[in-house]
C-alpha positions as CSV (number, residue, x, y, z in Angstrom):
1,M,-68.0,-8.9,76.2
2,G,-69.2,-9.5,79.5
3,L,-69.2,-12.3,82.3
4,T,-70.5,-15.7,81.1
5,I,-71.2,-18.5,83.7
6,S,-70.9,-22.0,82.4
7,N,-72.9,-24.7,84.5
8,R,-70.7,-27.9,84.1
9,Y,-72.3,-29.4,87.3
10,R,-75.1,-32.1,87.0
11,T,-77.7,-30.1,88.6
12,R,-79.3,-26.7,88.4
13,V,-76.9,-23.9,90.0
14,Y,-77.7,-20.4,91.5
15,I,-75.1,-17.7,91.2
16,A,-74.7,-14.0,92.5
17,I,-71.8,-11.9,91.5
18,G,-70.1,-8.9,92.5
19,F,-67.8,-6.2,91.0
20,P,-66.2,-3.1,92.2
21,D,-68.3,-0.1,92.1
22,D,-67.1,3.1,93.3
23,T,-70.7,4.8,93.1
24,C,-71.7,2.7,95.9
25,R,-72.8,5.2,98.8
26,F,-70.2,5.5,101.5
27,N,-67.9,3.4,99.5
28,T,-69.1,0.4,101.2
29,G,-67.7,-2.1,98.5
30,P,-68.6,-4.0,95.3
31,H,-72.2,-4.1,93.7
32,I,-73.8,-7.4,93.8
33,M,-76.3,-9.0,92.2
34,G,-78.1,-12.4,91.6
35,W,-79.7,-15.2,91.4
36,W,-79.3,-16.6,88.0
37,G,-80.4,-20.1,87.8
38,I,-78.3,-22.3,85.3
39,D,-79.4,-25.4,84.1
40,P,-76.7,-28.6,83.5
41,G,-74.8,-28.0,80.7
42,R,-75.8,-24.4,80.0
43,S,-74.6,-21.0,80.4
44,A,-75.8,-17.8,81.1
45,L,-74.4,-13.7,80.3
46,V,-74.7,-12.7,83.7
47,Y,-73.0,-9.2,83.0
48,A,-72.9,-7.6,79.5
49,N,-70.2,-4.8,79.7
50,D,-66.5,-4.8,79.4
51,V,-65.6,-7.2,82.7
52,N,-62.3,-5.1,83.2
53,K,-64.1,-1.8,83.4
54,Y,-63.9,-1.5,87.1
55,G,-60.9,-3.5,87.8
56,R,-59.9,-7.2,87.5
57,M,-61.3,-8.7,90.9
58,W,-64.7,-9.7,90.7
59,F,-66.8,-11.8,93.5
60,Y,-69.2,-14.8,93.2
61,V,-71.0,-17.4,95.1
62,A,-72.8,-20.1,93.7
63,E,-75.2,-23.1,94.9
64,A,-76.1,-26.1,93.3
65,V,-79.6,-27.8,94.3
66,N,-80.2,-30.7,96.2
67,N,-77.8,-30.2,98.7
68,G,-74.9,-30.0,96.1
69,P,-71.6,-28.2,96.2
70,V,-71.6,-24.6,97.3
71,W,-68.7,-22.4,95.4
72,A,-68.1,-19.9,98.3
73,G,-65.5,-17.8,99.8
74,Q,-64.5,-15.4,102.9
75,H,-66.0,-12.3,101.6
76,V,-69.3,-12.6,103.5
77,T,-72.7,-10.3,103.6
78,Q,-76.2,-10.7,104.0
79,V,-77.9,-11.9,100.8
80,P,-81.6,-12.0,100.0
81,D,-83.0,-15.8,98.7
82,Q,-85.0,-13.9,96.0
83,A,-83.4,-11.6,92.9
84,F,-81.4,-8.6,94.2
85,N,-79.3,-5.9,92.7
86,R,-77.5,-3.6,95.4
87,C,-74.2,-2.1,97.0
88,W,-72.6,-4.4,99.2
89,S,-73.8,-3.4,102.8
90,P,-71.8,-5.0,105.6
91,G,-74.8,-4.0,108.1
92,V,-77.8,-4.6,106.1
93,S,-80.3,-7.3,107.4
94,G,-82.3,-9.9,105.6
95,G,-81.4,-13.3,103.7
96,H,-78.7,-15.3,104.8
97,P,-74.8,-14.8,105.0
98,R,-73.1,-15.9,102.3
99,G,-69.3,-15.9,101.5
100,F,-68.1,-14.7,98.0
101,R,-65.1,-15.8,96.5
102,E,-62.7,-13.6,94.3
103,L,-62.7,-14.1,90.7
104,D,-59.4,-12.8,89.0
105,V,-60.8,-11.6,85.2
106,G,-57.5,-10.1,84.4
107,D,-57.5,-7.7,82.0
108,N,-59.9,-9.4,79.6
109,E,-63.2,-7.6,78.2
110,T,-65.0,-11.2,78.3
111,F,-64.6,-13.9,80.9
112,T,-66.2,-17.1,81.3
113,L,-66.2,-18.9,84.7
114,N,-67.1,-22.8,84.3
115,L,-68.6,-24.3,87.4
116,T,-67.9,-28.0,88.2
117,G,-68.2,-30.1,90.8
């Protein structure tokens, strides 16, 4: 069970994820956490429960080192540069604005996202 990120790119990749969480204060949105550093050809289990427990739509943003590609989307929030674990808060400051992509995990309990360049 869980969400695994597989780095199929040629350099180290850092990733942050988000998932639906109705316990977030004032229903501000998904729970977001990161950063996992994943070396080329390696994988990391970043969430160890059923991925469909809270819903099928997840979010992620990933950045390769050395000016490599950025896997980003239109759902923007401030994200710190160091490790974090919090609810999505549109009004929070600190860090840099980053756009999360949507990720449809379907009705699966386990899902692997392959990052390629």
